[in-house]
C-alpha positions in Angstrom: -21.4 4.8 15.3 -20.0 1.5 13.8 -15.8 1.4 13.5 -15.3 0.1 10.0 -12.8 -3.5 8.9 -11.3 -3.9 5.5 -11.3 -7.1 5.1 -9.0 -8.2 2.0 -9.3 -11.9 0.1 -8.4 -12.8 -3.3 -8.9 -16.9 -4.1 -7.0 -19.9 -1.9 -7.6 -17.6 0.8 -7.7 -19.7 3.8 -11.9 -20.7 4.9 -11.1 -20.6 8.8 -8.5 -17.6 8.7 -11.7 -15.8 7.3 -14.7 -17.0 8.3 -13.8 -16.7 12.2 -12.4 -13.5 12.6 -15.5 -12.3 10.4 -17.9 -13.5 12.5 -16.3 -12.5 15.7 -15.5 -8.6 14.2 -19.2 -8.9 13.6 -19.7 -9.7 16.7 -18.1 -7.1 18.4 -21.3 -5.2 16.3 -18.4 -4.0 13.7 -19.5 -2.8 10.0 -16.9 -5.4 8.5 -16.0 -4.7 4.6 -15.2 -7.5 2.7 -13.1 -7.0 -0.5 -11.7 -9.1 -3.3 -9.1 -7.3 -6.7 -12.2 -7.4 -9.4 -15.0 -7.4 -6.7 -16.0 -11.3 -7.4 -16.7 -13.5 -5.3 -13.2 -15.4 -4.4 -12.8 -19.8 -3.8 -10.9 -20.8 0.0 -8.1 -23.1 -1.1 -10.0 -25.8 0.7 -13.5 -25.2 -2.2 -16.0 -22.5 -0.5 -17.6 -19.8 -2.6 -16.9 -16.4 0.2 -19.4 -13.4 -1.4 -17.6 -10.0 -1.2 -18.8 -6.6 -0.9 -17.3 -5.0 -3.6 -14.2 -4.8 -5.6 -10.7 -2.1 -5.3 -12.8 0.5 -5.7 -14.2 0.2 -1.6 -10.0 1.2 -0.7 -11.5 4.5 -1.4 -13.5 4.4 2.3 -12.5 5.2 5.6 -11.9 2.7 7.5 -10.8 1.5 11.3 -8.8 -0.6 10.3 -7.9 -3.7 8.2 -7.4 -7.9 8.5 -6.0 -10.0 6.1 -6.7 -13.5 6.7 -3.4 -15.7 4.9 -3.7 -18.9 2.4 -2.5 -18.0 -0.7 -5.1 -15.2 -1.4 -1.6 -13.3 0.1 0.3 -13.7 -2.9 -2.2 -12.7 -5.3 -3.5 -9.7 -3.2 0.4 -8.3 -2.8 0.0 -7.6 -6.6 -2.8 -4.5 -6.3 -0.4 -1.2 -6.3 -3.9 -0.5 -4.8 -3.6 -2.9 -1.9 -0.4 -1.8 -1.2 -0.9 1.4 -0.4 -4.5 0.5 1.2 -2.4 -0.8 3.9 0.9 1.1 3.8 -2.4 4.4 4.8 -3.6 2.4 7.3 0.0 1.4 8.9 1.3 5.1 8.6 -1.8 6.3 9.7 -1.7 4.8 13.2 -4.4 2.4 12.0 -4.4 -1.1 13.1 -3.8 -3.4 10.9 -4.1 -7.5 11.2 -2.5 -10.2 9.5 -1.8 -14.2 10.0 -0.2 -16.7 8.3 1.3 -15.5 5.1 -0.4 -12.2 5.3 2.5 -10.7 6.4 3.9 -10.9 2.6 1.1 -8.1 1.7 2.6 -6.3 4.9 6.0 -7.2 3.2 5.1 -5.7 -0.1 3.3 -3.2 1.5 6.9 -1.8 2.6 5.4 -1.6 6.3 7.7 -4.3 8.1 11.8 -3.5 8.3 12.8 -2.9 12.5 8.4 -4.0 14.0 8.2 -7.6 15.3 6.0 -9.5 13.8 5.0 -12.8 13.0 3.5 -15.4 10.4 3.5 -18.7 9.3 7.1 -19.9 10.2 7.5 -21.1 6.2 7.3 -16.6 5.6 10.2 -15.9 8.5 12.7 -16.1 5.4 10.8 -13.7 3.9 10.3 -11.0 6.8 13.8 -10.9 8.3 14.9 -9.9 4.6 12.2 -7.1 4.4 13.4 -6.3 7.8 11.5 -7.6 9.5 12.2 -8.9 14.2 10.9 -12.4 13.2 9.2 -14.0 16.5 7.9 -17.1 15.9 5.7 -15.9 18.5 1.3 -16.6 18.0 0.7 -13.2 18.6 3.0 -10.4 17.7 2.1 -6.4 19.0 4.1 -4.1 18.0 2.4 -0.8 17.5 -0.9 -1.0 15.3 0.8 -4.2 13.8 -0.9 -7.7 15.2 0.3 -10.7 13.4 -0.2 -14.8 13.9 1.2 -17.3 12.8 -1.7 -19.7 12.1 -5.0 -21.1 12.8 -4.1 -21.9 16.4 -3.8 -18.1 17.1 -6.9 -17.0 16.0 -8.2 -16.6 19.7 -5.3 -14.6 21.0 -4.9 -12.4 17.8 -8.3 -11.7 17.5 -9.2 -10.6 21.6 -6.1 -8.3 20.6 -6.8 -6.8 17.7 -10.2 -6.5 18.8 -8.9 -4.3 22.0 -6.7 -2.5 19.9 -9.6 -1.4 17.0 -11.8 -1.5 20.6 -9.7 1.7 21.6 -9.2 3.7 18.5 
């Protein structure tokens, strides 16, 4: 049976941080489900319209992992308790939680970074440190089931690690 991966998006998502992982995960044969808060298509930072499979009701399904792209979408996503509960439950159950760029804003709001080695876009370093994370600044960081990356240049290595970890679970 195929592994099921949730990708969480909202308006102003960084398109490349969605598109590359979306197709990379599909290429691996994973069942990829794209979720926006209201179940409507979202507009990326550069204006691309991204279709979604549904809204927050889809978070009630069974998933093997979750991926959160960056841009300004994470600031919108973290305003939804359902998103934070879902990410926290995925993390606490040991399933892979992956985010890039500004995506760790969701991880901060879900309360799962304290004491963990993480990386992200340098502009949110203070946010991570203030939440108790150990910010490394490395392009990719893996701490248990938490996988984080800095920016689009880190995506090839980030996706290799994410795919490897999802495949082991």
